[in-house]
N, C-alpha and C positions, 0 to 999 in steps of 0.2 A: 598295449601295441607293444612289442620286444623292439629295444635300439639295441643295434649289433654293432661291436666298436670296429674298424677300420681292421685290427689285428685279425679277428673273427672272420671278417669278411674276405680276408685275405685266405685265408684256409676253408672258405667257405667248400662240402662239401661236395653238394648242387654244381657250383659255377668248377669244378674241378672234372665230374665228370662229364658237362658238359663237352669241355675241354679235350676232354679222352675221348669223348665220341666222335668231334669235329676230326680230331686228328689222325684217328683210325678210318677216319669212312669217306673224309678227302678226298683218295687218288684214287677209290673204287668209287664214285658214284661222277656224273659228269657234272659241269657247273662249277659253284664255288659257294662253302661253307662260313657263315657267320656268328657270331653270338651278339644276342642281345639281351634287355631286360626281359623279354620278352620270350626268349628262348631262341634257337637255333634258325635262322636264317637260310635259305633253298635256293638259290638263283641258278634255277633247273639247266638254263643252257651254258654252255662254256659259250665266251666273248665271241662272236665272229668277228670276219674282215672290219669289217666299218668301226666298231668298238673299236677293238685295235690299232686302227688306221688314225684313228682322231686321237689316242693316247697317245700315240708316237709322235703325233705331228705336232701335238698342245705341247709335249716335255719338248722336243728340238727346239719348238721355236721360243720356249722361258728360259731353254739351258743358253741361247746365243747373246739372253740380256745379262744373265744372273752373275753372279763375279765369282773365281776361282772360289772352289773349295763348297761352291751350294749346287745342291743335281735337283732334277725334279727326275723322280727315280720312279720307272714302273713293273719293277719286281716285288719279290716276297722278301721279309714277311710278314706280317702284320701287325697292329699296332694294336693294343692291349692297357684295359686297367681292371687288375685283378681287383681289383676291392669294388668296384663299378658292376665287376661281370659281365663285361665288356671289351670284342673283340675284333676288329674290325681291319677290312683289305682295302685300304680307297686304290684306285686304278693309277694314282699319282701320288706321289710324296714330295711335293717339296720341303727339303731337310738339307739342315749342314754337316758337309763330309765329317767328322769327327764326331755328328750323332747316329753316326751309320755302325760306327764300331763295335764291336762284342758279339755275343750271342741272344737270340733270342729273338721278342719281338722287340720293336720300337715301341719307343715313349712317346704317346703321342704329345705330349709338350712339348716334343723338339720341335715337330713340326710347323714351319713356317704357314701352310698351305695343306689342303687335302683335296683333291680333284677327285667328280666320279666323270665316268659318262656315262648317259642313263643306257639301263638295259633293256631290249627288248621286249624281255620275259618279264621283268620284274623293275618296272619303274618308278611303284613305292618304295621302294627299298632304297633308291637314290632320292629321291624328292620328299618322302615323309620319314625314314628310317635313320637315316644318315643326318638328315635335318636335327634331328633329334638328339640322337648317341655323338655327333663330335666337338658342338660347343659345351656339351656333358667332361668329354674327354679332353678340353682345352684346346681343341685346336682352333686358331683365331679367324682363319682364309677357308671357306668351303665353296671352291666352286663347282657347280654345275652342266655338264655340257649334253645336250640331250638330241642328239640327231635324229629321234622317232620328226620331231617339229620344228629341227633348227633353230633354236632358242638357249636359251642357257641363263644359270642367274651365277652371283657372286654374293656371299654373305658376309658380314662382319661383323664387332662390335657385339662380344659376347658380355650381355646382363643376365641378371635374376630377375626369374621371375615366378609367378606360386608355383608353376611346373618344372623349376629345372629352369638351369642355363637355357639360355636360347636363346639365336641370332639377332642382331637389333636392326641389323643395315640390310637389305635386298637391292642389289642393283639388277633390271634382269639386262637382257642383252638378244641380238638378232645378230644369228651367222651373217658375217660378210662385213660389223662391226668390230672393233677393237674393244679390248675388254683386258681389265687390268687386275691383276689376280697378285694380294699381296703389293711388291710395289715396281711388278713388271705390266708392261701393256703391250698385249701381243694380238697379232691379227685373228680375226677367226674367219678372214676368207680360204674359202675352199676346201672347207671341212667337209669330210662324207656324210652323209645322211643315209638312214635306213630305206629301204626298195618299199 
């Protein structure tokens, strides 16, 4: 078995090739491209109105409660840890304003929380892939809203396992209940569902 140092992993030609491929294709293909340890994930469909409406409602409900200088951000760029070979794009990033300054991808360790609205076309990306990748990236809170089922979950408490870092605590919710993300509790009343 060959052990690769962080410095060698940072300059991994395979990861750079994947990133260059994603960057060159992103504006020419429908949907969203992300990089995981397994390779490129392509969510074929661009997010529809219920997806984007949910992201907007959750973001605004959080921002009403958060202190000045903390955002529930729904734009780009991605979060990336090159040594791990992972670049993801959360639907909502709860992040301090000062950590948004600069160029390039956000450092995922600066996020307070990552929030995903489950895609109708690729739900495993949010429920399995990102559930694996976000604790590996050091994101302390991961919340999932699933418009297919009108339910979701909030994962916290990263701990070590033989398969790598994982979330130890999962709190499930159904739409209509209040949900706590980090230190803010919002209503899920009236969130849209997929038809």
